[in-house]
N, C-alpha and C positions, 0 to 999 in steps of 0.2 A: 442301704440303710444307714451306714456309717456317715455318709455325707449329708443325708437328710437330717439326722439328729443334731448336726452342728450348725445348721442354717440359722440365720438371724431370726427368722419367724419362730422356729422351734425354741430357740433360746429365750425370745421375748415371751412366749407362751409360758414357759417354766418360771421366768422372773415375775410375771404378772400373777401367777398362782401363789407365789411367796412361800414362806414356811419351809416345810420339808421338800416340796418340789424344787424350790430355788436352791436350797442348801445341798441337796443330793444330786442335782442335775449333772454337774461336771464330773463328779466322782463316778456316777453311774455310767456316763458317757465313756470315760476312760476305761472302766472295767469292761464294758461292752466291746470297745474297740480292741482291747488286748485279747479278750476271749475269742472274738470273731477272727482275728488274725491267726491266733494259735490253732483254731479249728481248720482254717484254710491251709496252714502249713502242715498240719497233721494229715489232712486229706491228701494233699499233693505228694507228701512223702510216701504214702501207701500205694500210690499208683505205679504200675509197671513203667519202667523208664529205660530209654536207650541213651547210652553215653555219647556225647558229641566230642569227638577227639579234635583238639586244637593243638597242632604240633608247632606252631610258631613260637620261637624263643622269647618274643617280646610280651607274650600274654601274662606270664607270672609277674614280671616287674610292673606291668600296667595294673594288674590286680592289686599288687602291693601298694602302689601309689594311690589307687582309688580307696583302699582301706585306710591309708594314712589320712587322706583328705576327709573321708567320712568321720574318722576319729576327731580330727580338728574341728569339723562342723558340729559334732555332737557335744564335745567339751565346751566349745565356744558358746553354744546354745545354752548349756547348763549354767554357764557363768552369766549369761545375759538375761535369761528368763527367770521369773519367780516360779520355782518348781512347785511350791505349795499352792499357788494360784492355778498353775497349769493343770495340776493333777486333781484339783477340786478339794484339796484338804483344807484350805483356808475357808472356802465357802461352807464346808461342812462344820468347821469349828465355829464360824460366825453364827450359823443356824443353831448349833447346840448352846451357844452362849446367849442367844436371843438378840444378836446384833444384826443390823440391816446388811443386806448384800450390796457390795459395791458394783458399779457398772464396768465398762471396758477399762482395762488398765491404761495408763498414759503411754504415749509413744516413746519407745526407748530406741536409741540409735547408737548406743555405746558398744564397745568391744566388737565382736564378730558381726553385730548388726550394722556396723559402719561399713562392712565389706559386702554383705549379702543379706537380703531381707528375710529369707527363709532358710536358715542354716540346717534345720532338722530335715526339711524336705529334700534339700540339696544333698545332705549327707546320707539320707535314706536311699536315694537313687544310686549314689556312688557305692554305698555298702552292698546293695543288691548285686551290682555287677562286679564287686570285688571278691565275691564268694567263689571258691573253687567248685569243681564237680558239675560242669554244665551238662545237662541232659535235655532231651526233647521237652520234658515236662517243666523243668526249671527254667528253660528258655522262655516258654510261654508264660509261666508264673511271674518271672522277673519283668518281662515286657508289660504284662497287665498291671503289675504293681507299680512299675515306673510311670506308666500312663496315668494310673490312678493318683499317684503323688503329684504329677503335673496338674491334673484336674483339681485336686485338693488345694494346691497352691493358688490356682486361679480363683477358686471359690473363696478362699481365705482373703485374697487380694480384694475382691469385691466387697466382702464384709468389712474389712479394715478401711477401705476408702469411704464407705458409708458412715462408719462409726467415728473415725478419726478426722475426716474432712480434709481441708486444704493442707494441713501439716503433713499428712500421710502422702498426699499427691506430690508435694515438694520432695519428700523423702524418696519417693519412687523415681524421681528424675535424677537423683544423686547416686542411688545405690541399686545395683542390679538385683533382680528377683531371685535367681537360683545359682548363677555362676559368677563368682567374684572377679569379674573382669577388671574392676578398679584396682584390685591387688596386683594384677599384671602391669597396669599402668604405673603404679608406685615403684615396682621393681625396675622398670625401664628408666625412670627418672633418676634412680640412684646410680 
């Protein structure tokens, strides 16, 4: 349901309706997304679980590195994205003020977006695997959510290629989708 609600066709349907539909769409989508994720996490936390014991000494430092990476991706994304637009607050304010809704924001390649195209998806995957307390249930949940984030990234890629055209395709050739390999190349050059 989450992926269906963010497709270009559904977004176009809400934009064409205009008014309240257009003004509240993104804000409603974000609220639905957060509530459905919280419901999933609440449900899985209530299931009986068997602890998976990982005795390797390198697991905790790896989890720490994944958490640090996730934090860098999230903070970098916060600096690069227009949070008001992302959450739907700007669209809601525009609707309330009687102003027209704007289309797709322009392509931004500054900051973290110069290293990785989808820092929040990348950080989300890293964050899932940085969490302690691996159980049979959390292993399945983390795997499903990781696959879902990759699928979400691919769907977002398709939408951005359609809406932003050749500029986005060129950006895709320069900047990796989820893992900032270019960052590693920069470190090797120094």
